[in-house]
C-alpha positions as CSV (number, residue, x, y, z in Angstrom):
1,M,0.0,0.0,0.0
2,T,1.3,3.4,-0.8
3,I,0.5,6.8,0.6
4,P,-0.3,9.4,-1.9
5,T,2.0,12.3,-2.4
6,N,-0.6,14.9,-3.2
7,H,-2.6,15.4,0.0
8,Q,-4.9,17.7,-1.9
9,S,-6.3,14.8,-3.9
10,H,-6.6,12.2,-1.1
11,P,-10.0,11.7,0.3
12,L,-8.7,11.5,3.9
13,T,-6.8,14.7,3.7
14,S,-8.7,16.9,1.2
15,N,-11.0,19.4,2.9
16,I,-9.4,18.8,6.3
17,P,-8.0,22.0,7.8
18,I,-4.4,21.6,9.0
19,T,-3.1,23.3,12.1
20,S,0.2,25.3,12.1
21,H,1.9,22.2,13.6
22,G,0.9,20.1,10.6
23,F,-1.8,18.1,12.4
24,P,-5.3,17.9,11.0
25,A,-7.7,20.2,12.8
26,A,-10.4,17.6,12.4
27,T,-8.7,14.5,13.6
28,P,-8.8,11.6,11.1
29,C,-10.6,8.5,12.4
30,T,-7.6,6.2,12.8
31,P,-3.9,6.6,13.8
32,Y,-2.9,5.3,10.3
33,A,-5.0,8.1,8.7
34,S,-3.4,10.7,11.1
35,L,0.1,9.5,10.1
36,K,-0.8,9.8,6.4
37,A,-2.2,13.3,7.0
38,Y,1.0,14.3,8.9
39,L,3.4,12.9,6.3
40,N,1.5,14.4,3.4
41,G,0.5,17.7,5.0
42,P,2.3,21.0,5.2
43,V,4.6,19.9,8.0
44,A,6.4,17.5,5.6
45,K,8.0,20.6,4.0
46,T,9.7,21.3,7.4
47,F,11.4,17.8,7.6
48,I,15.1,18.1,7.8
49,N,16.5,16.6,4.5
50,L,19.5,14.5,5.3
51,R,19.5,12.7,1.9
52,T,22.0,15.0,0.2
53,P,25.7,14.5,0.8
54,G,27.1,16.7,3.5
55,A,23.7,17.5,5.0
56,S,23.5,18.0,8.7
57,V,21.0,19.3,11.3
58,P,21.1,23.1,11.9
59,P,23.0,24.5,14.8
60,G,21.0,24.3,18.1
61,H,18.8,21.5,16.8
62,V,16.8,19.6,19.4
63,H,16.0,16.0,18.3
64,V,13.0,15.4,20.5
65,S,11.2,18.5,19.1
66,A,12.0,17.8,15.4
67,P,9.1,17.4,13.0
68,G,10.9,14.6,11.2
69,Y,13.8,13.8,8.9
70,L,14.2,12.6,5.4
71,G,16.9,10.0,5.5
72,L,18.6,7.2,3.7
73,H,19.5,3.8,5.2
74,R,21.3,1.3,3.0
75,G,20.2,3.1,-0.1
76,N,16.5,3.1,0.9
77,K,14.5,6.3,1.5
78,E,13.0,6.6,5.0
79,I,11.2,9.2,7.0
80,W,12.5,9.3,10.6
81,L,10.3,10.6,13.4
82,P,11.3,11.1,17.0
83,S,9.3,8.8,19.2
84,A,7.5,11.6,21.0
85,C,6.3,13.0,17.6
86,F,5.1,9.5,16.5
87,K,3.2,9.1,19.8
88,R,1.5,12.6,19.3
89,I,0.5,11.6,15.8
90,A,-0.9,8.2,16.9
91,G,-2.8,9.7,19.9
92,S,-1.7,7.6,22.8
93,P,1.0,5.0,23.8
94,A,-1.4,2.1,23.1
95,E,-2.4,3.6,19.7
96,S,1.3,4.3,18.9
97,Q,2.2,0.6,19.5
98,A,-0.9,-0.5,17.4
99,L,0.1,1.8,14.6
100,K,3.7,0.5,14.6
101,T,2.3,-3.1,14.4
102,E,0.0,-2.1,11.5
103,L,2.9,-0.4,9.6
104,H,5.0,-3.5,10.2
105,T,2.3,-5.8,8.8
106,K,2.1,-3.6,5.7
107,G,5.9,-3.5,5.4
108,L,6.1,0.2,5.9
109,I,8.3,0.5,9.1
110,A,11.8,-0.6,10.0
111,S,12.3,-2.8,13.0
112,E,15.0,-4.8,14.8
113,R,15.0,-7.8,17.1
114,R,15.9,-7.2,20.7
115,G,16.1,-10.5,22.4
116,E,12.6,-12.1,22.0
117,R,10.8,-9.0,21.0
118,R,10.7,-6.7,18.0
119,S,11.5,-3.1,18.5
120,F,10.3,-0.3,16.2
121,S,12.5,2.4,17.9
122,I,15.7,1.9,16.0
123,K,19.0,3.8,15.7
124,R,19.8,5.8,12.7
125,H,22.8,8.1,12.1
126,I,21.8,11.7,12.0
127,P,24.7,14.0,10.9
128,G,25.4,16.5,13.7
129,L,23.7,14.3,16.4
130,G,25.2,10.8,15.9
131,R,23.2,7.6,16.3
132,V,19.8,8.4,17.8
133,R,16.6,6.4,18.2
134,V,13.8,7.1,15.7
135,I,10.7,5.5,14.2
136,A,11.8,4.8,10.6
137,V,8.9,4.8,8.2
138,H,9.7,3.5,4.7
139,A,9.3,6.2,2.1
140,R,7.6,4.2,-0.7
141,W,6.1,7.5,-1.8
142,S,7.8,10.9,-2.3
143,V,7.8,13.4,0.5
């Protein structure tokens, strides 16, 4: 399943006012719809693009308050979200975990094994910050 690039033409995001933080003013009905609206909404333009050689976070950057990053991992495009941001989008810790599981089922999120469990909070190298934990959503659509 792909997420459309043009939020104007998508039935879940067209005619939904977006707040200045990039969240839909009228909350979509599911955490998955909220994530699609966030990734395809105006906040996507504020993601820090780390895909170009030599790119780095700006001076004074605070990871936990970042709207997101456009990154590459092993040649694959990903969108990296701080955990706190992902939880806000999903709505609650339980909805966040359910959304991660749904994305994993659809093949849209990176994960790693930690002992007997699967973790969706994984480390990625962010130039200027080092290896930090993020939720890495596979960018099978352009953002």
